[in-house]
C-alpha atoms as an extended CHARMM CRD file, in Angstrom:
* protein
*
       155  EXT
         1         1  MET       CA            113.8390000000       80.6760000000      111.3860000000  PROA      1               0.0000000000
         2         2  THR       CA            114.9650000000       79.4210000000      107.9650000000  PROA      2               0.0000000000
         3         3  LEU       CA            114.5740000000       81.5380000000      104.8570000000  PROA      3               0.0000000000
         4         4  GLU       CA            111.7830000000       79.2080000000      103.7130000000  PROA      4               0.0000000000
         5         5  HSD       CA            109.9070000000       79.9420000000      106.9480000000  PROA      5               0.0000000000
         6         6  TRP       CA            110.5810000000       83.6560000000      106.4880000000  PROA      6               0.0000000000
         7         7  GLN       CA            109.1610000000       83.4430000000      102.9720000000  PROA      7               0.0000000000
         8         8  HSD       CA            105.8970000000       81.9510000000      104.2830000000  PROA      8               0.0000000000
         9         9  HSD       CA            105.8350000000       84.3670000000      107.2270000000  PROA      9               0.0000000000
        10        10  LEU       CA            106.3150000000       87.3480000000      104.9090000000  PROA      10              0.0000000000
        11        11  GLN       CA            103.5630000000       86.1440000000      102.5550000000  PROA      11              0.0000000000
        12        12  SER       CA            101.1120000000       85.9390000000      105.4700000000  PROA      12              0.0000000000
        13        13  TYR       CA            102.3030000000       89.2340000000      106.9270000000  PROA      13              0.0000000000
        14        14  LEU       CA            101.7490000000       91.0830000000      103.6420000000  PROA      14              0.0000000000
        15        15  TYR       CA             98.2380000000       89.6830000000      103.1810000000  PROA      15              0.0000000000
        16        16  GLU       CA             97.2570000000       90.4520000000      106.7730000000  PROA      16              0.0000000000
        17        17  ASN       CA             98.8190000000       93.9110000000      107.0590000000  PROA      17              0.0000000000
        18        18  ILE       CA             98.8790000000       95.2980000000      103.5130000000  PROA      18              0.0000000000
        19        19  PRO       CA             95.4980000000       94.3600000000      101.9780000000  PROA      19              0.0000000000
        20        20  LEU       CA             96.5240000000       95.6610000000       98.5610000000  PROA      20              0.0000000000
        21        21  SER       CA             99.0220000000       92.7800000000       98.3240000000  PROA      21              0.0000000000
        22        22  ARG       CA             96.1490000000       90.2790000000       98.6270000000  PROA      22              0.0000000000
        23        23  ALA       CA             94.0070000000       92.1420000000       96.0810000000  PROA      23              0.0000000000
        24        24  MET       CA             96.9500000000       92.1460000000       93.6530000000  PROA      24              0.0000000000
        25        25  GLN       CA             97.5470000000       88.4170000000       94.3950000000  PROA      25              0.0000000000
        26        26  VAL       CA            101.1970000000       89.1210000000       95.1750000000  PROA      26              0.0000000000
        27        27  GLN       CA            103.3250000000       86.0430000000       95.8360000000  PROA      27              0.0000000000
        28        28  VAL       CA            106.7230000000       85.8950000000       97.5200000000  PROA      28              0.0000000000
        29        29  THR       CA            108.4320000000       83.5850000000       95.0360000000  PROA      29              0.0000000000
        30        30  LYS       CA            112.0460000000       83.9150000000       96.1890000000  PROA      30              0.0000000000
        31        31  LEU       CA            113.7090000000       85.0810000000       99.3720000000  PROA      31              0.0000000000
        32        32  GLU       CA            117.4480000000       84.9770000000       99.9210000000  PROA      32              0.0000000000
        33        33  PRO       CA            119.6110000000       86.8610000000      102.4360000000  PROA      33              0.0000000000
        34        34  ASP       CA            120.3930000000       89.5560000000       99.8800000000  PROA      34              0.0000000000
        35        35  SER       CA            117.4340000000       89.5040000000       97.4960000000  PROA      35              0.0000000000
        36        36  ILE       CA            113.7250000000       88.9800000000       97.0550000000  PROA      36              0.0000000000
        37        37  ARG       CA            111.3230000000       88.3550000000       94.1930000000  PROA      37              0.0000000000
        38        38  LEU       CA            107.6170000000       89.1370000000       94.3250000000  PROA      38              0.0000000000
        39        39  ALA       CA            105.3070000000       88.1340000000       91.4900000000  PROA      39              0.0000000000
        40        40  ALA       CA            101.7630000000       89.0530000000       90.5020000000  PROA      40              0.0000000000
        41        41  PRO       CA             99.3610000000       87.8930000000       87.7770000000  PROA      41              0.0000000000
        42        42  LEU       CA             97.9280000000       90.2010000000       85.1440000000  PROA      42              0.0000000000
        43        43  ALA       CA             94.1980000000       89.6610000000       85.8240000000  PROA      43              0.0000000000
        44        44  PRO       CA             93.8200000000       91.6440000000       89.0980000000  PROA      44              0.0000000000
        45        45  ASN       CA             96.3450000000       94.2480000000       87.8840000000  PROA      45              0.0000000000
        46        46  ILE       CA             95.0310000000       94.9050000000       84.3800000000  PROA      46              0.0000000000
        47        47  ASN       CA             94.3360000000       98.2700000000       82.7830000000  PROA      47              0.0000000000
        48        48  HSD       CA             92.1470000000       99.3520000000       79.8590000000  PROA      48              0.0000000000
        49        49  ARG       CA             94.9290000000       98.3840000000       77.3860000000  PROA      49              0.0000000000
        50        50  GLN       CA             95.0510000000       94.8020000000       78.6660000000  PROA      50              0.0000000000
        51        51  THR       CA             98.4820000000       95.4250000000       80.2020000000  PROA      51              0.0000000000
        52        52  VAL       CA             99.6380000000       95.8830000000       83.7920000000  PROA      52              0.0000000000
        53        53  PHE       CA             98.2770000000       99.0330000000       85.4270000000  PROA      53              0.0000000000
        54        54  GLY       CA            101.1610000000      101.3930000000       86.2300000000  PROA      54              0.0000000000
        55        55  GLY       CA            100.0400000000      101.7010000000       89.8420000000  PROA      55              0.0000000000
        56        56  SER       CA            100.2320000000       97.9240000000       90.2390000000  PROA      56              0.0000000000
        57        57  ALA       CA            103.7800000000       97.8820000000       88.8780000000  PROA      57              0.0000000000
        58        58  SER       CA            104.7320000000      100.6820000000       91.2550000000  PROA      58              0.0000000000
        59        59  ALA       CA            103.0610000000       98.9060000000       94.1770000000  PROA      59              0.0000000000
        60        60  LEU       CA            104.8280000000       95.6040000000       93.4330000000  PROA      60              0.0000000000
        61        61  ALA       CA            108.2320000000       97.3130000000       93.2820000000  PROA      61              0.0000000000
        62        62  THR       CA            107.5100000000       99.2080000000       96.5070000000  PROA      62              0.0000000000
        63        63  LEU       CA            106.4050000000       95.9900000000       98.2210000000  PROA      63              0.0000000000
        64        64  ALA       CA            109.5510000000       94.1630000000       97.0850000000  PROA      64              0.0000000000
        65        65  ALA       CA            111.8860000000       96.8620000000       98.3910000000  PROA      65              0.0000000000
        66        66  TRP       CA            109.9230000000       97.3130000000      101.6220000000  PROA      66              0.0000000000
        67        67  SER       CA            109.7480000000       93.5350000000      102.1690000000  PROA      67              0.0000000000
        68        68  LEU       CA            113.4710000000       92.9590000000      101.7520000000  PROA      68              0.0000000000
        69        69  LEU       CA            114.2140000000       95.7670000000      104.1900000000  PROA      69              0.0000000000
        70        70  PHE       CA            111.5630000000       94.4560000000      106.6180000000  PROA      70              0.0000000000
        71        71  VAL       CA            112.9110000000       90.8920000000      106.5960000000  PROA      71              0.0000000000
        72        72  SER       CA            116.5440000000       92.0150000000      106.7970000000  PROA      72              0.0000000000
        73        73  LEU       CA            115.8680000000       94.0600000000      109.9290000000  PROA      73              0.0000000000
        74        74  ASP       CA            113.4740000000       91.5630000000      111.4790000000  PROA      74              0.0000000000
        75        75  ARG       CA            115.9840000000       88.7170000000      111.0650000000  PROA      75              0.0000000000
        76        76  GLN       CA            118.3560000000       90.8040000000      113.1930000000  PROA      76              0.0000000000
        77        77  SER       CA            115.6010000000       91.2320000000      115.8190000000  PROA      77              0.0000000000
        78        78  ILE       CA            115.3820000000       94.9620000000      115.2390000000  PROA      78              0.0000000000
        79        79  ALA       CA            111.8130000000       96.0430000000      115.9570000000  PROA      79              0.0000000000
        80        80  ASN       CA            111.1370000000       98.8510000000      113.5260000000  PROA      80              0.0000000000
        81        81  ARG       CA            108.6270000000      100.7290000000      111.4500000000  PROA      81              0.0000000000
        82        82  ILE       CA            109.4230000000      101.2590000000      107.7910000000  PROA      82              0.0000000000
        83        83  VAL       CA            107.8610000000      103.9040000000      105.5860000000  PROA      83              0.0000000000
        84        84  ILE       CA            108.5940000000      105.0500000000      102.0800000000  PROA      84              0.0000000000
        85        85  GLN       CA            109.5930000000      108.6850000000      101.8720000000  PROA      85              0.0000000000
        86        86  HSD       CA            110.0910000000      109.1630000000       98.1540000000  PROA      86              0.0000000000
        87        87  HSD       CA            110.1950000000      107.0250000000       95.0360000000  PROA      87              0.0000000000
        88        88  ARG       CA            110.6950000000      107.1680000000       91.3100000000  PROA      88              0.0000000000
        89        89  ILE       CA            109.6990000000      104.6140000000       88.7140000000  PROA      89              0.0000000000
        90        90  ASP       CA            110.5590000000      104.5950000000       85.0300000000  PROA      90              0.0000000000
        91        91  TYR       CA            108.2860000000      102.5850000000       82.7400000000  PROA      91              0.0000000000
        92        92  LEU       CA            110.3180000000      101.1460000000       79.8700000000  PROA      92              0.0000000000
        93        93  ARG       CA            107.7740000000       98.8870000000       78.1650000000  PROA      93              0.0000000000
        94        94  PRO       CA            104.2840000000       97.5210000000       78.7680000000  PROA      94              0.0000000000
        95        95  LEU       CA            103.7290000000       94.2660000000       80.6220000000  PROA      95              0.0000000000
        96        96  ASP       CA            101.0850000000       91.9390000000       79.1940000000  PROA      96              0.0000000000
        97        97  GLY       CA            101.1950000000       88.9960000000       81.5740000000  PROA      97              0.0000000000
        98        98  GLU       CA            102.4870000000       87.8230000000       84.9280000000  PROA      98              0.0000000000
        99        99  PHE       CA            105.2010000000       90.1520000000       86.1710000000  PROA      99              0.0000000000
       100       100  HSD       CA            107.7200000000       90.1820000000       88.9730000000  PROA      100             0.0000000000
       101       101  ALA       CA            109.8490000000       92.6090000000       90.9580000000  PROA      101             0.0000000000
       102       102  ASP       CA            113.3900000000       91.7820000000       92.0050000000  PROA      102             0.0000000000
       103       103  CYS       CA            115.0990000000       93.7310000000       94.7540000000  PROA      103             0.0000000000
       104       104  HSD       CA            118.6660000000       93.3070000000       95.9840000000  PROA      104             0.0000000000
       105       105  MET       CA            120.3020000000       94.6280000000       99.1240000000  PROA      105             0.0000000000
       106       106  PRO       CA            122.2220000000       97.8830000000       98.7330000000  PROA      106             0.0000000000
       107       107  GLN       CA            126.0040000000       97.7640000000       98.6050000000  PROA      107             0.0000000000
       108       108  SER       CA            127.5130000000       96.6030000000      101.8830000000  PROA      108             0.0000000000
       109       109  HSD       CA            129.0520000000       99.9700000000      102.8000000000  PROA      109             0.0000000000
       110       110  LEU       CA            125.6590000000      101.6790000000      102.3850000000  PROA      110             0.0000000000
       111       111  TRP       CA            123.9820000000       98.9930000000      104.4990000000  PROA      111             0.0000000000
       112       112  ARG       CA            126.6080000000       99.3660000000      107.2510000000  PROA      112             0.0000000000
       113       113  LYS       CA            126.1210000000      103.1540000000      107.2700000000  PROA      113             0.0000000000
       114       114  PHE       CA            122.3370000000      102.6890000000      107.4430000000  PROA      114             0.0000000000
       115       115  MET       CA            122.6140000000      100.2250000000      110.3520000000  PROA      115             0.0000000000
       116       116  LYS       CA            125.0650000000      102.4290000000      112.2470000000  PROA      116             0.0000000000
       117       117  THR       CA            122.7590000000      105.4330000000      111.8670000000  PROA      117             0.0000000000
       118       118  LEU       CA            119.6950000000      103.3920000000      112.8530000000  PROA      118             0.0000000000
       119       119  GLN       CA            121.3660000000      102.0610000000      115.9770000000  PROA      119             0.0000000000
       120       120  ARG       CA            122.7990000000      105.4450000000      116.9640000000  PROA      120             0.0000000000
       121       121  TYR       CA            119.7830000000      107.6790000000      116.2980000000  PROA      121             0.0000000000
       122       122  GLY       CA            116.8900000000      105.2230000000      116.1930000000  PROA      122             0.0000000000
       123       123  LYS       CA            116.0550000000      106.3690000000      112.6650000000  PROA      123             0.0000000000
       124       124  ALA       CA            117.7790000000      105.9960000000      109.2810000000  PROA      124             0.0000000000
       125       125  ARG       CA            117.1190000000      106.3190000000      105.5600000000  PROA      125             0.0000000000
       126       126  ILE       CA            118.2700000000      104.0180000000      102.7780000000  PROA      126             0.0000000000
       127       127  GLU       CA            117.7030000000      103.8550000000       99.0440000000  PROA      127             0.0000000000
       128       128  MET       CA            116.3490000000      100.5660000000       97.7310000000  PROA      128             0.0000000000
       129       129  THR       CA            116.0350000000       99.6880000000       94.0500000000  PROA      129             0.0000000000
       130       130  ALA       CA            113.9360000000       97.1270000000       92.2240000000  PROA      130             0.0000000000
       131       131  VAL       CA            113.4900000000       95.9600000000       88.6650000000  PROA      131             0.0000000000
       132       132  ILE       CA            110.1350000000       94.8520000000       87.3270000000  PROA      132             0.0000000000
       133       133  ALA       CA            110.4320000000       92.3470000000       84.5430000000  PROA      133             0.0000000000
       134       134  LYS       CA            108.5330000000       89.9320000000       82.3920000000  PROA      134             0.0000000000
       135       135  ASP       CA            110.2750000000       87.1560000000       80.5200000000  PROA      135             0.0000000000
       136       136  ARG       CA            113.6390000000       88.3760000000       81.8970000000  PROA      136             0.0000000000
       137       137  GLU       CA            113.2860000000       91.7490000000       80.1820000000  PROA      137             0.0000000000
       138       138  PRO       CA            113.2950000000       94.8890000000       82.3690000000  PROA      138             0.0000000000
       139       139  ALA       CA            110.0460000000       96.8170000000       82.0490000000  PROA      139             0.0000000000
       140       140  CYS       CA            110.2320000000       99.1980000000       85.0280000000  PROA      140             0.0000000000
       141       141  LEU       CA            113.0570000000      100.5960000000       87.1310000000  PROA      141             0.0000000000
       142       142  PHE       CA            112.2050000000      101.6160000000       90.6970000000  PROA      142             0.0000000000
       143       143  SER       CA            114.2020000000      103.5930000000       93.2240000000  PROA      143             0.0000000000
       144       144  GLY       CA            112.8260000000      104.5270000000       96.6270000000  PROA      144             0.0000000000
       145       145  ASP       CA            114.0310000000      106.1180000000       99.8390000000  PROA      145             0.0000000000
       146       146  PHE       CA            112.8130000000      104.1950000000      102.8690000000  PROA      146             0.0000000000
       147       147  VAL       CA            112.9740000000      105.4160000000      106.4480000000  PROA      147             0.0000000000
       148       148  SER       CA            113.2180000000      102.9320000000      109.2870000000  PROA      148             0.0000000000
       149       149  MET       CA            112.5230000000      103.8950000000      112.8740000000  PROA      149             0.0000000000
       150       150  ILE       CA            113.3040000000      101.6560000000      115.8280000000  PROA      150             0.0000000000
       151       151  SER       CA            110.0650000000      100.8750000000      117.5630000000  PROA      151             0.0000000000
       152       152  THR       CA            109.0190000000       99.3270000000      120.8260000000  PROA      152             0.0000000000
       153       153  MET       CA            105.5940000000       98.5500000000      119.3270000000  PROA      153             0.0000000000
       154       154  SER       CA            104.8650000000       94.9910000000      118.2460000000  PROA      154             0.0000000000
       155       155  LYS       CA            104.6140000000       94.2180000000      114.5530000000  PROA      155             0.0000000000
């Protein structure tokens, strides 16, 4: 499957399996082997100050990190379940329009350690980071620990 097909597959998967992504009108706008960008409009994510609700920013960052991990493992035909164990988000400035979250793969040595642990024990943890921005300016910094467990269940 090409990355373009994966992008469409992921968009459908999110809407079907994570209803919040549909309510937020999340769009997979970029998918590359080592990065992803998810975007969302202000209207369904607005707060009483006419800016992005903090929970929406946190959800978009979580979805970006989870999605990149999901696609990376799925492309290697590793059936798995991914859950977030812990996260932290720092809000640097308000967002008053469409916003996006960019997530990049961890450094290669961390990824190799994660994969080795996953294959050996059937379970592994990795830290994923994302930046939420508007107009190329960082507004939120996200860091989350995700746990992946090899599964025989279908997705």
